[in-house]
N, C-alpha and C positions, 0 to 999 in steps of 0.2 A: 389536732394539729397535723398537717401534712407537709412532707418535705419531698421535693423532686431532686433525684440525683441522676447524673448521667453515668451510665454504665461503660466501663472501659472496653468491653468486647461487644457492645450492641450499639446500633446507631440510634435506637429509640431511648427515651427516658424511662426510668423505673420510679414508681411512686411508692414510697415507704410511709405507712400510716401508723402513728403512735408507736414507733420503734426507734431504737438507737442502734443501728447496724453499723459495724466498722469493719473494714478490710484489714487483714493482718497477715503476717508470715510467721509460721512456727520456726523458732530458732532453738537449737540444742545447745544449752549452756551447762550441761552435766559435768563439764571439766572444771567448772568453778564450784567451790565448796558450798554446799547447801542448795545448789541450783539444779534445775532440770530444764524443761522446755519453757521458754518465755515466748510472748507474743510481741512482735514488732509492728506497730501501727504505721500507716502510711506517713505519719508526721515524723517518724523515727523514734517515737517514745516507746519504751518497753513496758509490758504488763507482765506481772507474775501471777498466774492462775493459782488460787487457793482451792485445794481439793476439799469438797464439802464434807468428806468423812473426818477431816481433822477437827471440825466444829462440833461434833456430836459426842456428847458425854452423858450416859453411855451411848455407844453406837446405835444409831437409829437407821432403818432403811430410808435412804433418801436417793432420789434420782440425780445423778451427776452427769451433765452433758459431756464432760471430758472422759468419763469412764469407758465408753465404747469406741472413742476416737482413736485411730492408729496415729500415734505421734511420729511424724516424719519431719526431719530438718528441711526447711525450705518450702514445706507445704503452705499454699495460700488458703486462707480460711476467711469466713465471715463470722463475726462474733458479737454477741450482746453481753454486757457485763455491768456490774456495779462495783464501785470502789469500796474496799474494806479498810476502815480507819482504825479499828480497835484490835488489831492482830498484827504480829510481826514474825518474819521468818529469818533464817540465817542467810538467805541468798542476797537480799537487798538489790536485786538486778533490775527492779522496775516497780511500778506502782502495784500494790497488792489488789487483786480483783477477785470477785466471785463470778464465775462464768454462768450466765442464765441460759445461753444457747450458743452453739458452735457447729459449723458445717464447713466442709471443704468447698472452696470457691469453684464455681463452674468454669471460670477462666482465670488465668493468672494476671494479677495487677503488676504494674511496673515496680521494680524494687528500687 
């Protein structure tokens, strides 16, 4: 399955093959009890990233795409994720997701 998306900062289209890539903005909600950084999608919906080391009992070495990312309020990112249904946190600031990949966007999307 192929999907053609128009990029906001390029005049040509970009083809994404077999991926679900979403544009989002990092938002610092650490002032709310139990929250940290949330991801706000272009639709306005918030995602709460679940850190993979919370799921390991006992702790297993696992690569977490969020681990080496510098978390900056307002940073534009591109993200792939899966919804997590069987886990809860104290934040409740958005849908709980496991991040499959995340990278800083090369150009900022409109907020």
